DRENTORKOL-3810 file (N, C-alpha, C; in nm, 4 decimals):
REM DRENTORKOL-3810
@n.u->12.9362; n.v->11.1312; n.w->14.6985; ca.u->12.8837; ca.v->11.0066; ca.w->14.7478; c.u->12.7699; c.v->10.9615; c.w->14.6556
@n.u->12.7850; n.v->10.8437; n.w->14.5959; ca.u->12.6822; ca.v->10.7915; ca.w->14.5061; c.u->12.5807; c.v->10.7092; c.w->14.5850
@n.u->12.4607; n.v->10.7151; n.w->14.5382; ca.u->12.3532; ca.v->10.6403; ca.w->14.6041; c.u->12.3335; c.v->10.5059; c.w->14.5346
@n.u->12.2920; n.v->10.4134; n.w->14.6119; ca.u->12.2586; ca.v->10.2820; ca.w->14.5621; c.u->12.1268; c.v->10.2928; c.w->14.4834
@n.u->12.1117; n.v->10.2215; n.w->14.3716; ca.u->11.9864; ca.v->10.2289; ca.w->14.2958; c.u->11.8640; c.v->10.1856; c.w->14.3772
@n.u->11.8855; n.v->10.1063; n.w->14.4791; ca.u->11.7733; ca.v->10.0627; ca.w->14.5626; c.u->11.7127; c.v->10.1821; c.w->14.6358
@n.u->11.7953; n.v->10.2809; n.w->14.6681; ca.u->11.7430; ca.v->10.4010; ca.w->14.7332; c.u->11.6403; c.v->10.4709; c.w->14.6444
@n.u->11.6685; n.v->10.4769; n.w->14.5154; ca.u->11.5761; ca.v->10.5418; ca.w->14.4230; c.u->11.4449; c.v->10.4635; c.w->14.4118
@n.u->11.4558; n.v->10.3325; n.w->14.4149; ca.u->11.3350; ca.v->10.2499; ca.w->14.4098; c.u->11.2522; c.v->10.2721; c.w->14.5357
@n.u->11.3167; n.v->10.2772; n.w->14.6510; ca.u->11.2440; ca.v->10.3005; ca.w->14.7762; c.u->11.1775; c.v->10.4376; c.w->14.7791
@n.u->11.2462; n.v->10.5377; n.w->14.7272; ca.u->11.1873; ca.v->10.6718; ca.w->14.7210; c.u->11.0676; c.v->10.6723; c.w->14.6266
@n.u->11.0799; n.v->10.6052; n.w->14.5114; ca.u->10.9676; ca.v->10.5978; ca.w->14.4170; c.u->10.8498; c.v->10.5215; c.w->14.4780
@n.u->10.8769; n.v->10.4156; n.w->14.5529; ca.u->10.7706; ca.v->10.3401; ca.w->14.6195; c.u->10.6971; c.v->10.4280; c.w->14.7209
@n.u->10.7722; n.v->10.4996; n.w->14.8014; ca.u->10.7108; ca.v->10.5880; ca.w->14.9025; c.u->10.6287; c.v->10.6981; c.w->14.8369
@n.u->10.6833; n.v->10.7596; n.w->14.7324; ca.u->10.6093; ca.v->10.8643; ca.w->14.6631; c.u->10.4823; c.v->10.8096; c.w->14.5978
@n.u->10.4905; n.v->10.6900; n.w->14.5404; ca.u->10.3733; ca.v->10.6284; ca.w->14.4808; c.u->10.2650; c.v->10.6010; c.w->14.5837
@n.u->10.3035; n.v->10.5555; n.w->14.7023; ca.u->10.2056; ca.v->10.5293; ca.w->14.8069; c.u->10.1444; c.v->10.6584; c.w->14.8596
@n.u->10.2256; n.v->10.7627; n.w->14.8694; ca.u->10.1730; ca.v->10.8923; ca.w->14.9142; c.u->10.0729; c.v->10.9462; c.w->14.8124
@n.u->10.1070; n.v->10.9381; n.w->14.6840; ca.u->10.0156; ca.v->10.9849; ca.w->14.5790; c.u->9.8875; c.v->10.9018; c.w->14.5786
@n.u->9.8990; n.v->10.7719; n.w->14.5985; ca.u->9.7813; ca.v->10.6862; ca.w->14.6047; c.u->9.6919; c.v->10.7247; c.w->14.7224
@n.u->9.7539; n.v->10.7473; n.w->14.8371; ca.u->9.6768; ca.v->10.7852; ca.w->14.9559; c.u->9.6105; c.v->10.9208; c.w->14.9411
@n.u->9.6805; n.v->11.0160; n.w->14.8811; ca.u->9.6231; ca.v->11.1495; ca.w->14.8634; c.u->9.5160; c.v->11.1521; c.w->14.7544
@n.u->9.5324; n.v->11.0709; n.w->14.6523; ca.u->9.4371; ca.v->11.0720; ca.w->14.5409; c.u->9.3071; c.v->10.9998; c.w->14.5728
@n.u->9.3185; n.v->10.8833; n.w->14.6348; ca.u->9.2001; ca.v->10.7994; ca.w->14.6546; c.u->9.1563; c.v->10.7878; c.w->14.8001
@n.u->9.2339; n.v->10.8382; n.w->14.8906; ca.u->9.1961; ca.v->10.8339; ca.w->15.0318; c.u->9.2678; c.v->10.7233; c.w->15.1067
@n.u->9.2656; n.v->10.7362; n.w->15.2391; ca.u->9.3372; ca.v->10.6431; ca.w->15.3246; c.u->9.2761; c.v->10.5039; c.w->15.3205
@n.u->9.1439; n.v->10.4937; n.w->15.3087; ca.u->9.0781; ca.v->10.3628; ca.w->15.3077; c.u->9.1201; c.v->10.2816; c.w->15.1850
@n.u->9.1245; n.v->10.3445; n.w->15.0688; ca.u->9.1670; ca.v->10.2748; ca.w->14.9474; c.u->9.3140; c.v->10.2363; c.w->14.9569
@n.u->9.3960; n.v->10.3252; n.w->15.0124; ca.u->9.5384; ca.v->10.2987; ca.w->15.0333; c.u->9.5567; c.v->10.1756; c.w->15.1219
@n.u->9.4848; n.v->10.1706; n.w->15.2324; ca.u->9.4947; ca.v->10.0587; ca.w->15.3260; c.u->9.4410; c.v->9.9300; c.w->15.2619
@n.u->9.3344; n.v->9.9408; n.w->15.1860; ca.u->9.2760; ca.v->9.8255; ca.w->15.1191; c.u->9.3736; c.v->9.7671; c.w->15.0163
@n.u->9.4405; n.v->9.8512; n.w->14.9413; ca.u->9.5387; ca.v->9.8045; ca.w->14.8427; c.u->9.6533; c.v->9.7316; c.w->14.9114
@n.u->9.7009; n.v->9.7851; n.w->15.0207; ca.u->9.8110; ca.v->9.7221; ca.w->15.0943; c.u->9.7671; c.v->9.5857; c.w->15.1484
@n.u->9.6482; n.v->9.5786; n.w->15.2072; ca.u->9.6008; ca.v->9.4535; ca.w->15.2669; c.u->9.5721; c.v->9.3466; c.w->15.1622
@n.u->9.5074; n.v->9.3850; n.w->15.0534; ca.u->9.4730; ca.v->9.2871; ca.w->14.9503; c.u->9.5983; c.v->9.2269; c.w->14.8873
@n.u->9.6931; n.v->9.3112; n.w->14.8506; ca.u->9.8144; ca.v->9.2578; ca.w->14.7881; c.u->9.8972; c.v->9.1775; c.w->14.8881
@n.u->9.8941; n.v->9.2144; n.w->15.0155; ca.u->9.9665; ca.v->9.1369; ca.w->15.1161; c.u->9.9044; c.v->8.9982; c.w->15.1319
@n.u->9.7714; n.v->8.9894; n.w->15.1360; ca.u->9.7058; ca.v->8.8596; ca.w->15.1470; c.u->9.7281; c.v->8.7749; c.w->15.0219
@n.u->9.7228; n.v->8.8374; n.w->14.9046; ca.u->9.7506; ca.v->8.7645; ca.w->14.7814; c.u->9.8940; c.v->8.7124; c.w->14.7792
@n.u->9.9867; n.v->8.7959; n.w->14.8197; ca.u->10.1267; ca.v->8.7540; ca.w->14.8244; c.u->10.1484; c.v->8.6386; c.w->14.9205
@n.u->10.0859; n.v->8.6469; n.w->15.0380; ca.u->10.0983; ca.v->8.5393; ca.w->15.1362; c.u->10.0394; c.v->8.4094; c.w->15.0812
@n.u->9.9251; n.v->8.4177; n.w->15.0164; ca.u->9.8624; ca.v->8.2985; ca.w->14.9596; c.u->9.9468; c.v->8.2353; c.w->14.8502
@n.u->10.0055; n.v->8.3178; n.w->14.7654; ca.u->10.0908; ca.v->8.2666; ca.w->14.6577; c.u->10.2145; c.v->8.1999; c.w->14.7148
@n.u->10.2763; n.v->8.2630; n.w->14.8148; ca.u->10.3956; ca.v->8.2049; ca.w->14.8767; c.u->10.3610; c.v->8.0709; c.w->14.9413
@n.u->10.2512; n.v->8.0664; n.w->15.0123; ca.u->10.2124; ca.v->7.9439; ca.w->15.0826; c.u->10.1823; c.v->7.8308; c.w->14.9836
@n.u->10.1066; n.v->7.8617; n.w->14.8791; ca.u->10.0689; ca.v->7.7585; ca.w->14.7819; c.u->10.1895; c.v->7.7078; c.w->14.7044
@n.u->10.2737; n.v->7.7972; n.w->14.6573; ca.u->10.3893; ca.v->7.7529; ca.w->14.5792; c.u->10.4917; c.v->7.6828; c.w->14.6678
@n.u->10.5017; n.v->7.7234; n.w->14.7929; ca.u->10.5924; ca.v->7.6550; ca.w->14.8849; c.u->10.5472; c.v->7.5129; c.w->14.9137
@n.u->10.4173; n.v->7.4938; n.w->14.9323; ca.u->10.3648; ca.v->7.3592; ca.w->14.9544; c.u->10.3827; c.v->7.2726; c.w->14.8308
@n.u->10.3616; n.v->7.3290; n.w->14.7142; ca.u->10.3782; ca.v->7.2541; ca.w->14.5902; c.u->10.5242; c.v->7.2156; c.w->14.5692
@n.u->10.6143; n.v->7.3072; n.w->14.5982; ca.u->10.7571; ca.v->7.2791; ca.w->14.5849; c.u->10.7999; c.v->7.1720; c.w->14.6841
@n.u->10.7493; n.v->7.1782; n.w->14.8058; ca.u->10.7824; ca.v->7.0785; ca.w->14.9074; c.u->10.7283; c.v->6.9411; c.w->14.8685
@n.u->10.6063; n.v->6.9361; n.w->14.8169; ca.u->10.5469; ca.v->6.8082; ca.w->14.7759; c.u->10.6240; c.v->6.7466; c.w->14.6598
@n.u->10.6623; n.v->6.8269; n.w->14.5614; ca.u->10.7365; ca.v->6.7723; ca.w->14.4478; c.u->10.8763; c.v->6.7279; c.w->14.4899
@n.u->10.9356; n.v->6.7975; n.w->14.5865; ca.u->11.0669; ca.v->6.7571; ca.w->14.6371; c.u->11.0564; c.v->6.6254; c.w->14.7128
@n.u->10.9534; n.v->6.6109; n.w->14.7954; ca.u->10.9350; ca.v->6.4851; ca.w->14.8685; c.u->10.9066; c.v->6.3695; c.w->14.7729
@n.u->10.8294; n.v->6.3941; n.w->14.6694; ca.u->10.8001; ca.v->6.2890; ca.w->14.5728; c.u->10.9275; c.v->6.2479; c.w->14.5001
@n.u->11.0102; n.v->6.3448; n.w->14.4632; ca.u->11.1355; ca.v->6.3134; ca.w->14.3948; c.u->11.2296; c.v->6.2361; c.w->14.4865
@n.u->11.2314; n.v->6.2681; n.w->14.6145; ca.u->11.3160; ca.v->6.1950; ca.w->14.7088; c.u->11.2642; c.v->6.0537; c.w->14.7294
@n.u->11.1320; n.v->6.0378; n.w->14.7328; ca.u->11.0738; ca.v->5.9053; ca.w->14.7507; c.u->11.1005; c.v->5.8139; c.w->14.6328
@n.u->11.1030; n.v->5.8703; n.w->14.5142; ca.u->11.1293; ca.v->5.7908; ca.w->14.3945; c.u->11.2779; c.v->5.7716; c.w->14.3694
@n.u->11.3606; n.v->5.8475; n.w->14.4384; ca.u->11.5045; ca.v->5.8370; ca.w->14.4197; c.u->11.5550; c.v->5.9079; c.w->14.2964
@n.u->11.4741; n.v->5.9971; n.w->14.2400; ca.u->11.5166; ca.v->6.0727; ca.w->14.1224; c.u->11.5056; c.v->6.2215; c.w->14.1538
@n.u->11.5789; n.v->6.2988; n.w->14.0836; ca.u->11.5739; ca.v->6.4436; ca.w->14.1020; c.u->11.5074; c.v->6.5055; c.w->13.9795
@n.u->11.3797; n.v->6.5366; n.w->13.9926; ca.u->11.3052; ca.v->6.6002; ca.w->13.8835; c.u->11.2795; c.v->6.7448; c.w->13.9243
@n.u->11.3632; n.v->6.8318; n.w->13.8783; ca.u->11.3552; ca.v->6.9719; ca.w->13.9193; c.u->11.2990; c.v->7.0609; c.w->13.8096
@n.u->11.2195; n.v->7.0045; n.w->13.7201; ca.u->11.1645; ca.v->7.0866; ca.w->13.6119; c.u->11.0646; c.v->7.1893; c.w->13.6617
@n.u->10.9924; n.v->7.1582; n.w->13.7702; ca.u->10.8928; ca.v->7.2511; ca.w->13.8221; c.u->10.9517; c.v->7.3506; c.w->13.9212
@n.u->11.0712; n.v->7.3263; n.w->13.9691; ca.u->11.1299; ca.v->7.4120; ca.w->14.0726; c.u->11.1450; c.v->7.5579; c.w->14.0277
@n.u->11.1937; n.v->7.5882; n.w->13.9075; ca.u->11.2064; ca.v->7.7305; ca.w->13.8710; c.u->11.0732; c.v->7.8047; c.w->13.8702
@n.u->10.9665; n.v->7.7412; n.w->13.8236; ca.u->10.8366; ca.v->7.8089; ca.w->13.8222; c.u->10.7867; c.v->7.8327; c.w->13.9642
@n.u->10.8066; n.v->7.7338; n.w->14.0527; ca.u->10.7613; ca.v->7.7501; ca.w->14.1903; c.u->10.8417; c.v->7.8584; c.w->14.2611
@n.u->10.9715; n.v->7.8633; n.w->14.2360; ca.u->11.0532; ca.v->7.9682; ca.w->14.2967; c.u->11.0166; c.v->8.1058; c.w->14.2416
@n.u->10.9846; n.v->8.1128; n.w->14.1133; ca.u->10.9401; ca.v->8.2388; ca.w->14.0538; c.u->10.8074; c.v->8.2830; c.w->14.1140
@n.u->10.7181; n.v->8.1862; n.w->14.1393; ca.u->10.5907; ca.v->8.2174; ca.w->14.2045; c.u->10.6144; c.v->8.2686; c.w->14.3466
@n.u->10.7098; n.v->8.2081; n.w->14.4178; ca.u->10.7395; ca.v->8.2537; ca.w->14.5531; c.u->10.7949; c.v->8.3966; c.w->14.5507
@n.u->10.8797; n.v->8.4264; n.w->14.4538; ca.u->10.9341; ca.v->8.5620; ca.w->14.4424; c.u->10.8239; c.v->8.6613; c.w->14.4066
@n.u->10.7282; n.v->8.6180; n.w->14.3232; ca.u->10.6134; ca.v->8.7037; ca.w->14.2912; c.u->10.5320; c.v->8.7304; c.w->14.4166
@n.u->10.5155; n.v->8.6290; n.w->14.5011; ca.u->10.4446; ca.v->8.6473; ca.w->14.6268; c.u->10.5149; c.v->8.7439; c.w->14.7198
@n.u->10.6471; n.v->8.7365; n.w->14.7243; ca.u->10.7238; ca.v->8.8303; ca.w->14.8077; c.u->10.7071; c.v->8.9723; c.w->14.7561
@n.u->10.7088; n.v->8.9888; n.w->14.6246; ca.u->10.6891; ca.v->9.1224; ca.w->14.5666; c.u->10.5503; c.v->9.1767; c.w->14.5999
@n.u->10.4494; n.v->9.0914; n.w->14.5975; ca.u->10.3144; ca.v->9.1359; ca.w->14.6331; c.u->10.3017; c.v->9.1629; c.w->14.7824
@n.u->10.3774; n.v->9.0917; n.w->14.8618; ca.u->10.3714; ca.v->9.1087; ca.w->15.0068; c.u->10.4297; c.v->9.2428; c.w->15.0507
@n.u->10.5279; n.v->9.2902; n.w->14.9780; ca.u->10.5902; ca.v->9.4188; ca.w->15.0109; c.u->10.4967; c.v->9.5337; c.w->14.9729
@n.u->10.4877; n.v->9.6351; n.w->15.0579; ca.u->10.4019; ca.v->9.7486; ca.w->15.0221; c.u->10.4672; c.v->9.8343; c.w->14.9137
@n.u->10.3888; n.v->9.8784; n.w->14.8197; ca.u->10.4393; ca.v->9.9645; ca.w->14.7137; c.u->10.3779; c.v->9.9280; c.w->14.5809
@n.u->10.3638; n.v->10.0271; n.w->14.4959; ca.u->10.3012; ca.v->10.0052; ca.w->14.3659; c.u->10.3952; c.v->9.9379; c.w->14.2665
@n.u->10.5223; n.v->9.9725; n.w->14.2693; ca.u->10.6171; ca.v->9.9119; ca.w->14.1761; c.u->10.6376; c.v->9.7641; c.w->14.2065
@n.u->10.6502; n.v->9.7304; n.w->14.3343; ca.u->10.6667; ca.v->9.5887; ca.w->14.3694; c.u->10.5394; c.v->9.5105; c.w->14.3409
@n.u->10.4237; n.v->9.5747; n.w->14.3548; ca.u->10.2981; ca.v->9.5070; ca.w->14.3209; c.u->10.2909; c.v->9.4780; c.w->14.1717
@n.u->10.3294; n.v->9.5739; n.w->14.0901; ca.u->10.3310; ca.v->9.5523; ca.w->13.9452; c.u->10.4306; c.v->9.4435; c.w->13.9065
@n.u->10.5477; n.v->9.4441; n.w->13.9711; ca.u->10.6470; ca.v->9.3398; ca.w->13.9437; c.u->10.5949; c.v->9.2034; c.w->13.9870
@n.u->10.5272; n.v->9.1978; n.w->14.1013; ca.u->10.4716; ca.v->9.0716; ca.w->14.1492; c.u->10.3634; c.v->9.0173; c.w->14.0581
@n.u->10.2774; n.v->9.1051; n.w->14.0085; ca.u->10.1721; ca.v->9.0621; ca.w->13.9161; c.u->10.2335; c.v->9.0130; c.w->13.7855
@n.u->10.3348; n.v->9.0823; n.w->13.7352; ca.u->10.4005; ca.v->9.0403; ca.w->13.6109; c.u->10.4686; c.v->8.9045; c.w->13.6281
@n.u->10.5362; n.v->8.8851; n.w->13.7411; ca.u->10.6013; ca.v->8.7568; ca.w->13.7665; c.u->10.4990; c.v->8.6453; c.w->13.7843
@n.u->10.3885; n.v->8.6757; n.w->13.8497; ca.u->10.2840; ca.v->8.5761; ca.w->13.8697; c.u->10.2249; c.v->8.5321; c.w->13.7363
@n.u->10.1973; n.v->8.6278; n.w->13.6488; ca.u->10.1418; ca.v->8.5938; ca.w->13.5177; c.u->10.2421; c.v->8.5161; c.w->13.4334
@n.u->10.3687; n.v->8.5429; n.w->13.4526; ca.u->10.4735; ca.v->8.4723; ca.w->13.3783; c.u->10.4851; c.v->8.3266; c.w->13.4235
@n.u->10.4717; n.v->8.3034; n.w->13.5547; ca.u->10.4934; ca.v->8.1695; ca.w->13.6092; c.u->10.3657; c.v->8.0890; c.w->13.6249
@n.u->10.2506; n.v->8.1519; n.w->13.6108; ca.u->10.1245; ca.v->8.0806; ca.w->13.6319; c.u->10.1048; c.v->7.9751; c.w->13.5244
@n.u->10.0456; n.v->7.8607; n.w->13.5616; ca.u->10.0193; ca.v->7.7577; ca.w->13.4607; c.u->9.9234; c.v->7.8102; c.w->13.3540
@n.u->9.9586; n.v->7.7875; n.w->13.2288; ca.u->9.8761; ca.v->7.8355; ca.w->13.1183; c.u->9.8919; c.v->7.9837; c.w->13.0947
@n.u->9.9918; n.v->8.0446; n.w->13.1558; ca.u->10.0132; ca.v->8.1880; ca.w->13.1410; c.u->10.0949; c.v->8.2196; c.w->13.0174
@n.u->10.1628; n.v->8.3309; n.w->13.0227; ca.u->10.2396; ca.v->8.3776; ca.w->12.9079; c.u->10.3614; c.v->8.2914; c.w->12.8799
@n.u->10.4022; n.v->8.2081; n.w->12.9766; ca.u->10.5234; ca.v->8.1293; ca.w->12.9579; c.u->10.4966; c.v->7.9887; c.w->12.9075
@n.u->10.3738; n.v->7.9594; n.w->12.8668; ca.u->10.3444; ca.v->7.8260; ca.w->12.8156; c.u->10.4211; c.v->7.8067; c.w->12.6856
@n.u->10.5149; n.v->7.7144; n.w->12.6874; ca.u->10.6017; ca.v->7.6982; ca.w->12.5711; c.u->10.5509; c.v->7.5862; c.w->12.4823
@n.u->10.5989; n.v->7.5843; n.w->12.3611; ca.u->10.5589; ca.v->7.4817; ca.w->12.2663; c.u->10.6245; c.v->7.3482; c.w->12.2987
@n.u->10.7346; n.v->7.3488; n.w->12.3743; ca.u->10.8019; ca.v->7.2235; ca.w->12.4061; c.u->10.7186; c.v->7.1382; c.w->12.5001
@n.u->10.6306; n.v->7.1986; n.w->12.5770; ca.u->10.5452; ca.v->7.1222; ca.w->12.6663; c.u->10.4321; c.v->7.0533; c.w->12.5913
@n.u->10.4074; n.v->7.0905; n.w->12.4669; ca.u->10.2971; ca.v->7.0328; ca.w->12.3911; c.u->10.3223; c.v->6.8860; c.w->12.3597
@n.u->10.4476; n.v->6.8437; n.w->12.3526; ca.u->10.4791; ca.v->6.7051; ca.w->12.3249; c.u->10.4442; c.v->6.6122; c.w->12.4400
@n.u->10.4250; n.v->6.6648; n.w->12.5582; ca.u->10.3933; ca.v->6.5846; ca.w->12.6746; c.u->10.2435; c.v->6.5724; c.w->12.6972
@n.u->10.1625; n.v->6.6136; n.w->12.6015; ca.u->10.0185; ca.v->6.6131; ca.w->12.6216; c.u->9.9558; c.v->6.4763; c.w->12.5979
@n.u->10.0298; n.v->6.3815; n.w->12.5459; ca.u->9.9763; ca.v->6.2481; ca.w->12.5230; c.u->9.9130; c.v->6.2312; c.w->12.3861
@n.u->9.9219; n.v->6.3292; n.w->12.2999; ca.u->9.8649; ca.v->6.3195; ca.w->12.1661; c.u->9.9682; c.v->6.2554; c.w->12.0743
@n.u->9.9249; n.v->6.1525; n.w->12.0033; ca.u->10.0132; ca.v->6.0851; ca.w->11.9087; c.u->9.9618; c.v->6.1154; c.w->11.7691
@n.u->10.0486; n.v->6.1696; n.w->11.6870; ca.u->10.0090; ca.v->6.2015; ca.w->11.5512; c.u->10.0371; c.v->6.0832; c.w->11.4600
@n.u->9.9564; n.v->6.0701; n.w->11.3577; ca.u->9.9782; ca.v->5.9624; ca.w->11.2625; c.u->9.8861; c.v->5.9771; c.w->11.1440
@n.u->9.8961; n.v->5.8833; n.w->11.0525; ca.u->9.8129; ca.v->5.8831; ca.w->10.9335; c.u->9.7471; c.v->5.7472; c.w->10.9202
@n.u->9.6368; n.v->5.7429; n.w->10.8490; ca.u->9.5735; ca.v->5.6153; ca.w->10.8175; c.u->9.5340; c.v->5.6166; c.w->10.6711
@n.u->9.5180; n.v->5.4984; n.w->10.6195; ca.u->9.4878; ca.v->5.4853; ca.w->10.4778; c.u->9.3858; c.v->5.3733; c.w->10.4624
@n.u->9.2819; n.v->5.3988; n.w->10.3840; ca.u->9.1839; ca.v->5.2937; ca.w->10.3571; c.u->9.2330; c.v->5.2097; c.w->10.2405
@n.u->9.2163; n.v->5.0802; n.w->10.2525; ca.u->9.2652; ca.v->4.9904; ca.w->10.1483; c.u->9.1645; c.v->4.9713; c.w->10.0358
@n.u->9.0382; n.v->4.9825; n.w->10.0682; ca.u->8.9384; ca.v->4.9677; ca.w->9.9628; c.u->8.8252; c.v->5.0658; c.w->9.9889
@n.u->8.7532; n.v->5.0950; n.w->9.8818; ca.u->8.6424; ca.v->5.1866; ca.w->9.8952; c.u->8.5143; c.v->5.1169; c.w->9.9380
@n.u->8.5086; n.v->4.9870; n.w->9.9231; ca.u->8.3868; ca.v->4.9143; ca.w->9.9588; c.u->8.3878; c.v->4.8795; c.w->10.1071
@n.u->8.2687; n.v->4.8500; n.w->10.1554; ca.u->8.2569; ca.v->4.8114; ca.w->10.2950; c.u->8.3095; c.v->4.6703; c.w->10.3127
@n.u->8.3713; n.v->4.6440; n.w->10.4248; ca.u->8.4197; ca.v->4.5076; ca.w->10.4464; c.u->8.3014; c.v->4.4120; c.w->10.4636
@n.u->8.3128; n.v->4.2960; n.w->10.4044; ca.u->8.2083; ca.v->4.1948; ca.w->10.4111; c.u->8.2503; c.v->4.0860; c.w->10.5086
@n.u->8.1545; n.v->4.0423; n.w->10.5865; ca.u->8.1812; ca.v->3.9315; ca.w->10.6765; c.u->8.1743; c.v->3.8020; c.w->10.5962
@n.u->8.2571; n.v->3.7049; n.w->10.6312; ca.u->8.2478; ca.v->3.5781; ca.w->10.5584; c.u->8.1138; c.v->3.5115; c.w->10.5868
@n.u->8.0629; n.v->3.4396; n.w->10.4842; ca.u->7.9348; ca.v->3.3738; ca.w->10.4996; c.u->7.9507; c.v->3.2590; c.w->10.5975
@n.u->7.8594; n.v->3.2564; n.w->10.6894; ca.u->7.8679; ca.v->3.1507; ca.w->10.7904; c.u->7.8052; c.v->3.0240; c.w->10.7363
@n.u->7.8544; n.v->2.9152; n.w->10.7761; ca.u->7.8020; ca.v->2.7853; ca.w->10.7329; c.u->7.7095; c.v->2.7330; c.w->10.8413
@n.u->7.6043; n.v->2.6780; n.w->10.7967; ca.u->7.5142; ca.v->2.6145; ca.w->10.8918; c.u->7.5665; c.v->2.4749; c.w->10.9243
@n.u->7.5336; n.v->2.4240; n.w->11.0394; ca.u->7.5857; ca.v->2.2914; ca.w->11.0754; c.u->7.5333; c.v->2.1809; c.w->10.9826
@n.u->7.4239; n.v->2.2040; n.w->10.9125; ca.u->7.3684; ca.v->2.1007; ca.w->10.8245; c.u->7.4398; c.v->2.0946; c.w->10.6904
@n.u->7.5003; n.v->2.2028; n.w->10.6485; ca.u->7.5601; ca.v->2.2062; ca.w->10.5163; c.u->7.6933; c.v->2.1344; c.w->10.5156
@n.u->7.7210; n.v->2.0746; n.w->10.3980; ca.u->7.8448; ca.v->2.0008; ca.w->10.3823; c.u->7.9393; c.v->2.0842; c.w->10.2979
@n.u->8.0667; n.v->2.0686; n.w->10.3207; ca.u->8.1630; ca.v->2.1484; ca.w->10.2435; c.u->8.1748; c.v->2.1125; c.w->10.1021
END
């Protein structure tokens, strides 16, 4: 009978939590579980609200702009990983969060074109300063 690979992950998660509890004490173990659970919940809530707002805006405009959806879904999955107890899922959640976070490791060069910077060149026509035309006084005749 072969075991599912998920069984091995669950066993590694349990062993990691036991080692954490034995090494640093029950208070640190409980603190790690609570902190990562709150972080995961916050990430899920924030990315879910952002995804919902962008979906409503796209529906209101009558266009489907789903460019932000993969990052928001990746953030939600990172939140779920942080919400689950275990050291491996916490590491996976942190890695996914850093990957999907704005300005994180996934900032691509293709987004640089949307920054509003227009490149160009200029050339001076003369080295001298431009002179204003001499004004004529109302008394002078042409």
